[in-house]
ROMITOR-577062 format. One record per residue: residue in one letter; x, y, z of N, C-alpha, C, O in turn. Coordinates in steps of 0.02 Angstrom, whole numbers, plus 50000, padded with zeros to 5 digits. Layout:
# residues N
+------+-------+-------+-------+-------+-------+-------+-------+-------+-------+-------+-------+-------+
: rest :  n.xx :  n.yy :  n.zz : ca.xx : ca.yy : ca.zz :  c.xx :  c.yy :  c.zz :  o.xx :  o.yy :  o.zz :
+------+-------+-------+-------+-------+-------+-------+-------+-------+-------+-------+-------+-------+
:    A :     X :     Y :     Z :     X :     Y :     Z :     X :     Y :     Z :     X :     Y :     Z :
...
+------+-------+-------+-------+-------+-------+-------+-------+-------+-------+-------+-------+-------+
# end
This chain:
# residues 106
+------+-------+-------+-------+-------+-------+-------+-------+-------+-------+-------+-------+-------+
: rest :  n.xx :  n.yy :  n.zz : ca.xx : ca.yy : ca.zz :  c.xx :  c.yy :  c.zz :  o.xx :  o.yy :  o.zz :
+------+-------+-------+-------+-------+-------+-------+-------+-------+-------+-------+-------+-------+
:    M : 51276 : 51484 : 49132 : 51233 : 51457 : 49069 : 51248 : 51513 : 49012 : 51273 : 51568 : 49019 :
:    K : 51230 : 51487 : 48968 : 51243 : 51498 : 48896 : 51164 : 51518 : 48860 : 51115 : 51484 : 48875 :
:    A : 51160 : 51568 : 48820 : 51103 : 51599 : 48797 : 51115 : 51557 : 48712 : 51165 : 51559 : 48675 :
:    I : 51049 : 51521 : 48701 : 51038 : 51511 : 48628 : 51007 : 51522 : 48599 : 50958 : 51543 : 48629 :
:    R : 50998 : 51522 : 48520 : 50936 : 51541 : 48500 : 50891 : 51487 : 48505 : 50912 : 51430 : 48512 :
:    F : 50822 : 51502 : 48501 : 50762 : 51461 : 48515 : 50761 : 51412 : 48461 : 50771 : 51353 : 48478 :
:    G : 50752 : 51425 : 48399 : 50755 : 51366 : 48339 : 50798 : 51336 : 48318 : 50790 : 51279 : 48295 :
:    T : 50846 : 51363 : 48319 : 50916 : 51340 : 48291 : 50963 : 51311 : 48335 : 50998 : 51263 : 48320 :
:    H : 50961 : 51338 : 48384 : 51010 : 51318 : 48444 : 51075 : 51343 : 48436 : 51126 : 51312 : 48452 :
:    D : 51072 : 51405 : 48409 : 51153 : 51446 : 48401 : 51173 : 51480 : 48457 : 51131 : 51508 : 48491 :
:    N : 51243 : 51484 : 48475 : 51247 : 51524 : 48517 : 51259 : 51603 : 48513 : 51299 : 51637 : 48480 :
:    I : 51207 : 51619 : 48560 : 51201 : 51699 : 48538 : 51237 : 51744 : 48618 : 51239 : 51805 : 48621 :
:    G : 51257 : 51706 : 48664 : 51276 : 51730 : 48707 : 51332 : 51700 : 48763 : 51336 : 51639 : 48763 :
:    S : 51365 : 51727 : 48800 : 51401 : 51717 : 48854 : 51367 : 51676 : 48906 : 51306 : 51677 : 48894 :
:    S : 51382 : 51638 : 48960 : 51360 : 51597 : 49007 : 51374 : 51656 : 49067 : 51424 : 51691 : 49065 :
:    G : 51325 : 51661 : 49116 : 51332 : 51690 : 49173 : 51253 : 51669 : 49230 : 51202 : 51640 : 49213 :
:    P : 51270 : 51695 : 49291 : 51219 : 51672 : 49327 : 51145 : 51699 : 49307 : 51143 : 51748 : 49270 :
:    I : 51097 : 51675 : 49324 : 51019 : 51680 : 49314 : 51022 : 51724 : 49380 : 51069 : 51723 : 49419 :
:    H : 50966 : 51763 : 49387 : 50945 : 51800 : 49448 : 50901 : 51807 : 49417 : 50897 : 51831 : 49360 :
:    L : 50839 : 51774 : 49472 : 50772 : 51765 : 49454 : 50725 : 51789 : 49525 : 50743 : 51765 : 49579 :
:    P : 50684 : 51821 : 49523 : 50639 : 51847 : 49609 : 50614 : 51788 : 49628 : 50598 : 51748 : 49584 :
:    P : 50608 : 51773 : 49685 : 50583 : 51710 : 49718 : 50493 : 51734 : 49694 : 50466 : 51790 : 49693 :
:    D : 50469 : 51675 : 49680 : 50399 : 51652 : 49672 : 50364 : 51647 : 49721 : 50380 : 51601 : 49758 :
:    E : 50302 : 51690 : 49742 : 50267 : 51690 : 49796 : 50195 : 51686 : 49770 : 50164 : 51723 : 49731 :
:    M : 50175 : 51615 : 49812 : 50087 : 51639 : 49799 : 50048 : 51641 : 49868 : 50077 : 51613 : 49914 :
:    H : 50011 : 51658 : 49877 : 49957 : 51640 : 49941 : 49907 : 51597 : 49905 : 49873 : 51613 : 49857 :
:    I : 49908 : 51522 : 49947 : 49876 : 51479 : 49919 : 49833 : 51448 : 49989 : 49835 : 51466 : 50047 :
:    S : 49798 : 51398 : 49959 : 49773 : 51355 : 50024 : 49774 : 51288 : 50026 : 49764 : 51261 : 49972 :
:    A : 49784 : 51256 : 50070 : 49807 : 51192 : 50052 : 49812 : 51147 : 50121 : 49819 : 51167 : 50178 :
:    T : 49805 : 51077 : 50098 : 49792 : 51028 : 50165 : 49840 : 50994 : 50152 : 49859 : 50989 : 50094 :
:    W : 49879 : 50955 : 50217 : 49922 : 50889 : 50226 : 49910 : 50838 : 50262 : 49871 : 50837 : 50310 :
:    L : 49948 : 50785 : 50237 : 49943 : 50729 : 50277 : 50001 : 50713 : 50304 : 50049 : 50716 : 50265 :
:    S : 50012 : 50695 : 50367 : 50054 : 50666 : 50404 : 50059 : 50598 : 50445 : 50020 : 50569 : 50483 :
:    L : 50121 : 50582 : 50422 : 50131 : 50508 : 50438 : 50166 : 50494 : 50497 : 50215 : 50528 : 50513 :
:    H : 50139 : 50434 : 50540 : 50163 : 50424 : 50597 : 50197 : 50365 : 50599 : 50169 : 50324 : 50635 :
:    L : 50261 : 50341 : 50567 : 50293 : 50276 : 50553 : 50316 : 50245 : 50611 : 50350 : 50273 : 50653 :
:    S : 50297 : 50184 : 50612 : 50324 : 50144 : 50662 : 50401 : 50111 : 50643 : 50441 : 50094 : 50686 :
:    E : 50413 : 50107 : 50576 : 50476 : 50073 : 50575 : 50537 : 50132 : 50553 : 50525 : 50190 : 50537 :
:    Q : 50601 : 50103 : 50555 : 50645 : 50145 : 50551 : 50662 : 50131 : 50464 : 50666 : 50078 : 50434 :
:    W : 50669 : 50194 : 50442 : 50674 : 50202 : 50376 : 50757 : 50246 : 50365 : 50775 : 50290 : 50403 :
:    S : 50781 : 50232 : 50329 : 50835 : 50292 : 50319 : 50801 : 50356 : 50288 : 50742 : 50365 : 50273 :
:    E : 50846 : 50392 : 50284 : 50807 : 50473 : 50244 : 50812 : 50451 : 50181 : 50759 : 50457 : 50149 :
:    A : 50854 : 50429 : 50154 : 50853 : 50424 : 50077 : 50794 : 50369 : 50050 : 50760 : 50382 : 50000 :
:    E : 50787 : 50311 : 50086 : 50731 : 50285 : 50079 : 50660 : 50313 : 50089 : 50612 : 50291 : 50057 :
:    L : 50655 : 50357 : 50131 : 50600 : 50381 : 50133 : 50582 : 50416 : 50097 : 50524 : 50419 : 50077 :
:    T : 50646 : 50464 : 50071 : 50635 : 50503 : 50021 : 50608 : 50474 : 49950 : 50563 : 50505 : 49921 :
:    E : 50632 : 50426 : 49928 : 50627 : 50405 : 49884 : 50539 : 50371 : 49890 : 50497 : 50378 : 49847 :
:    V : 50534 : 50349 : 49929 : 50456 : 50307 : 49944 : 50412 : 50367 : 49937 : 50363 : 50366 : 49900 :
:    M : 50431 : 50431 : 49979 : 50374 : 50493 : 49969 : 50377 : 50512 : 49902 : 50322 : 50529 : 49881 :
:    I : 50418 : 50515 : 49865 : 50420 : 50543 : 49803 : 50372 : 50495 : 49751 : 50330 : 50516 : 49711 :
:    G : 50384 : 50446 : 49758 : 50337 : 50377 : 49719 : 50254 : 50411 : 49747 : 50210 : 50424 : 49707 :
:    I : 50248 : 50421 : 49811 : 50172 : 50415 : 49836 : 50161 : 50481 : 49797 : 50113 : 50488 : 49759 :
:    A : 50215 : 50536 : 49811 : 50164 : 50597 : 49793 : 50154 : 50612 : 49717 : 50115 : 50654 : 49694 :
:    Y : 50200 : 50567 : 49677 : 50185 : 50548 : 49602 : 50114 : 50515 : 49592 : 50077 : 50535 : 49548 :
:    A : 50100 : 50470 : 49630 : 50043 : 50432 : 49630 : 49968 : 50473 : 49664 : 49908 : 50455 : 49665 :
:    M : 49999 : 50525 : 49687 : 49930 : 50567 : 49722 : 49906 : 50619 : 49674 : 49848 : 50635 : 49661 :
:    N : 49981 : 50648 : 49645 : 49975 : 50686 : 49585 : 49929 : 50647 : 49528 : 49894 : 50690 : 49502 :
:    A : 49920 : 50596 : 49506 : 49899 : 50559 : 49462 : 49817 : 50549 : 49481 : 49773 : 50555 : 49439 :
:    Y : 49808 : 50538 : 49538 : 49738 : 50517 : 49562 : 49691 : 50566 : 49601 : 49632 : 50556 : 49611 :
:    I : 49731 : 50624 : 49624 : 49685 : 50680 : 49672 : 49646 : 50711 : 49599 : 49584 : 50718 : 49602 :
:    P : 49675 : 50725 : 49547 : 49617 : 50760 : 49480 : 49572 : 50711 : 49469 : 49516 : 50730 : 49452 :
:    L : 49582 : 50643 : 49476 : 49535 : 50597 : 49434 : 49458 : 50606 : 49504 : 49398 : 50609 : 49488 :
:    S : 49481 : 50607 : 49565 : 49425 : 50597 : 49619 : 49396 : 50658 : 49634 : 49341 : 50660 : 49663 :
:    I : 49438 : 50725 : 49613 : 49421 : 50773 : 49637 : 49373 : 50831 : 49567 : 49350 : 50888 : 49570 :
:    Q : 49379 : 50776 : 49511 : 49353 : 50798 : 49459 : 49396 : 50888 : 49443 : 49370 : 50943 : 49453 :
:    C : 49447 : 50877 : 49425 : 49500 : 50949 : 49414 : 49554 : 50915 : 49338 : 49559 : 50857 : 49317 :
:    D : 49580 : 50967 : 49317 : 49639 : 50974 : 49294 : 49691 : 50960 : 49332 : 49698 : 50989 : 49386 :
:    S : 49756 : 50892 : 49300 : 49798 : 50889 : 49343 : 49847 : 50941 : 49350 : 49895 : 50932 : 49388 :
:    S : 49836 : 51010 : 49309 : 49887 : 51059 : 49324 : 49864 : 51105 : 49372 : 49894 : 51158 : 49381 :
:    D : 49801 : 51088 : 49413 : 49751 : 51139 : 49462 : 49787 : 51114 : 49523 : 49766 : 51144 : 49573 :
:    V : 49830 : 51074 : 49535 : 49823 : 51055 : 49637 : 49905 : 51031 : 49596 : 49924 : 51030 : 49538 :
:    A : 49939 : 51014 : 49661 : 50012 : 50969 : 49663 : 50015 : 50952 : 49737 : 49980 : 50980 : 49779 :
:    V : 50065 : 50899 : 49751 : 50081 : 50873 : 49807 : 50146 : 50888 : 49820 : 50179 : 50884 : 49768 :
:    V : 50173 : 50901 : 49858 : 50250 : 50903 : 49882 : 50229 : 50880 : 49952 : 50190 : 50898 : 49997 :
:    P : 50286 : 50818 : 49937 : 50311 : 50776 : 50016 : 50376 : 50822 : 50033 : 50415 : 50850 : 49995 :
:    Q : 50373 : 50821 : 50105 : 50439 : 50832 : 50137 : 50440 : 50773 : 50189 : 50390 : 50750 : 50215 :
:    V : 50504 : 50751 : 50200 : 50520 : 50702 : 50238 : 50524 : 50730 : 50320 : 50524 : 50688 : 50365 :
:    K : 50528 : 50784 : 50329 : 50524 : 50802 : 50402 : 50498 : 50872 : 50399 : 50542 : 50915 : 50404 :
:    A : 50445 : 50889 : 50394 : 50394 : 50944 : 50397 : 50418 : 51004 : 50451 : 50443 : 50988 : 50505 :
:    S : 50411 : 51048 : 50438 : 50443 : 51105 : 50483 : 50389 : 51134 : 50552 : 50400 : 51173 : 50599 :
:    H : 50338 : 51101 : 50532 : 50282 : 51119 : 50580 : 50272 : 51051 : 50629 : 50240 : 51063 : 50681 :
:    N : 50289 : 50997 : 50621 : 50278 : 50940 : 50662 : 50348 : 50889 : 50655 : 50345 : 50835 : 50684 :
:    K : 50395 : 50902 : 50626 : 50438 : 50853 : 50601 : 50429 : 50792 : 50584 : 50479 : 50755 : 50586 :
:    L : 50368 : 50763 : 50562 : 50346 : 50710 : 50532 : 50361 : 50713 : 50450 : 50379 : 50761 : 50416 :
:    P : 50347 : 50642 : 50430 : 50344 : 50651 : 50341 : 50277 : 50674 : 50322 : 50233 : 50654 : 50360 :
:    T : 50260 : 50709 : 50276 : 50218 : 50751 : 50274 : 50200 : 50762 : 50188 : 50246 : 50776 : 50150 :
:    F : 50145 : 50756 : 50168 : 50122 : 50769 : 50098 : 50085 : 50840 : 50110 : 50042 : 50842 : 50154 :
:    F : 50102 : 50904 : 50068 : 50066 : 50953 : 50062 : 50027 : 50944 : 49995 : 50054 : 50928 : 49942 :
:    V : 49947 : 50958 : 50005 : 49923 : 50956 : 49931 : 49892 : 51024 : 49915 : 49846 : 51040 : 49953 :
:    Y : 49908 : 51068 : 49866 : 49882 : 51128 : 49874 : 49863 : 51151 : 49814 : 49894 : 51130 : 49764 :
:    D : 49813 : 51194 : 49807 : 49787 : 51228 : 49737 : 49839 : 51277 : 49700 : 49865 : 51323 : 49731 :
:    K : 49852 : 51267 : 49640 : 49893 : 51305 : 49604 : 49867 : 51377 : 49575 : 49892 : 51410 : 49529 :
:    Y : 49809 : 51391 : 49614 : 49801 : 51457 : 49603 : 49803 : 51517 : 49657 : 49804 : 51503 : 49717 :
:    P : 49804 : 51575 : 49637 : 49822 : 51630 : 49706 : 49752 : 51640 : 49740 : 49700 : 51652 : 49711 :
:    G : 49762 : 51632 : 49810 : 49694 : 51613 : 49858 : 49681 : 51544 : 49866 : 49673 : 51520 : 49922 :
:    G : 49678 : 51506 : 49807 : 49659 : 51431 : 49814 : 49586 : 51440 : 49783 : 49558 : 51495 : 49790 :
:    I : 49564 : 51399 : 49757 : 49491 : 51386 : 49741 : 49442 : 51330 : 49761 : 49392 : 51309 : 49730 :
:    G : 49460 : 51317 : 49801 : 49447 : 51254 : 49861 : 49453 : 51191 : 49837 : 49411 : 51149 : 49854 :
:    L : 49510 : 51172 : 49791 : 49523 : 51092 : 49781 : 49555 : 51089 : 49850 : 49521 : 51052 : 49885 :
:    S : 49608 : 51114 : 49885 : 49642 : 51076 : 49940 : 49579 : 51053 : 49984 : 49581 : 51001 : 50017 :
:    E : 49526 : 51091 : 49983 : 49476 : 51085 : 50043 : 49439 : 51017 : 50028 : 49419 : 50979 : 50072 :
:    K : 49434 : 51006 : 49956 : 49388 : 50938 : 49929 : 49443 : 50898 : 49944 : 49420 : 50864 : 49990 :
:    V : 49499 : 50879 : 49937 : 49563 : 50826 : 49962 : 49547 : 50824 : 50030 : 49534 : 50768 : 50051 :
:    Y : 49546 : 50871 : 50069 : 49551 : 50854 : 50146 : 49493 : 50817 : 50161 : 49496 : 50772 : 50203 :
:    E : 49413 : 50837 : 50116 : 49349 : 50800 : 50133 : 49371 : 50724 : 50140 : 49370 : 50687 : 50189 :
:    L : 49392 : 50713 : 50070 : 49404 : 50630 : 50059 : 49458 : 50594 : 50108 : 49470 : 50534 : 50103 :
+------+-------+-------+-------+-------+-------+-------+-------+-------+-------+-------+-------+-------+
# end
């Protein structure tokens, strides 16, 4: 990595690794798992799920009346709890503020 000056992009430092602490936050979330009968390759399923998550990120704030930065959708091709393609919808606030519960009700 290279350090550069913000306004002028001048080189002000040498390159090296960045060490950031993990970002942990206790949140509330809901999930939607899919039982697919068709055989999809993992690459195809990944691309499809990313597209669906992108659409969900646009639709959910409209349907539950919140800002788009208040919720997030994360797709996993093989979720750790059930080994199925799963979308996780979570509040982007520590402890949650009830937005994922509204998504669950929908």
